[in-house]
N, C-alpha and C positions, 0 to 999 in steps of 0.2 A: 533460589539462588541467594547466597549470602551477600549482604550489602557491605559488610565491614572488612572482609578478608581481601587482601591483595597479594600479588606475587611480583617480586622484583625479577626482571629478566635481563640477561646480558644484552648488549647491543646486537651481538651476532644472532642470538636466539630470536630476539624481537624481529630482526630483519628477515630471518628465515621464515618465521610464522606469517608475517605480513606478506612476504613473497608468495607463499603457498596459498594464502587466502585471496590474493589478487589474481592468481592463476585460476582458482576455482570460480571466482566472480566472473572472469572472462569466459570460462566454460559455460556458466549459467546464461550469460548474455547470448552466447552462441546458440544454445538450445532454444532460448526464447525466439531468436531470429528464425531458427529452423521451423518452429511451430507457426510463427507468423507467415512464413513462406511456404506452408503446406508441404514440408519435407516428409519423406517416406517414414512411416512409424518405426521400422527397425533401425533406421539411421538415427532417429532421435533417441531411441532406447539405448543404442550403443553409446552415444554421447552421455546420456544420463548415467549409465553404468560407470563411465570414466569419472564422472563427478563423484559418484559414491565411493569409488576407489580412492580418489584424491582426498575426500573428507576422512576416510578411514586412515589414510597415511598421516593426515594432519592430527587426528585424534591420537594415534600411536605416538607421534612425536611429542605432543603435549603431555600425554600420560607418562611417557618416559621421563620427561623433565620433572613432572610432579612427584613421581616416585623417588627419583634421585636427589631431589632438593627439598621439596616441601615435606614429604612423608618422613624421610630420614631425619630432617631437622626437628620435626615435631616429636618424633619418638625419642630422640636424644634429649629433648627438653622435658620428657616425661609425659607428653600428651598422647596417651594411647587411644584417645577417642578418634584420632585420625585414621585408625584401622577400620573402625565402623563406618566412617565417612567414605573411605576408599571402597569398602565392600558395597555400600549403596551406590557409589559411582559406577563400579564395575557391573552391577546388576542393570543399571540404566543403559550402559554401553552395549550390553549383550542382548538387548531386546531385539 
């Protein structure tokens, strides 16, 4: 992870991302409680699948912002290295 790069986000985008993460955090706590209370495995797996779907939606939203703002900006500024960075990122996301 790069230590020096940052991304400025609009108040609306920040609010949306934090809201999504708070919901995911709540889902994780719910799964933890299910495990602690000996819930039936398929029920836990169903909730775990919902968390995975929520994380995928979060990642899609963040990637969309990155493409439309960061990548376009960098290419316009002549920084084509951002394409290699994006390729590596997509490879990580597709594992």
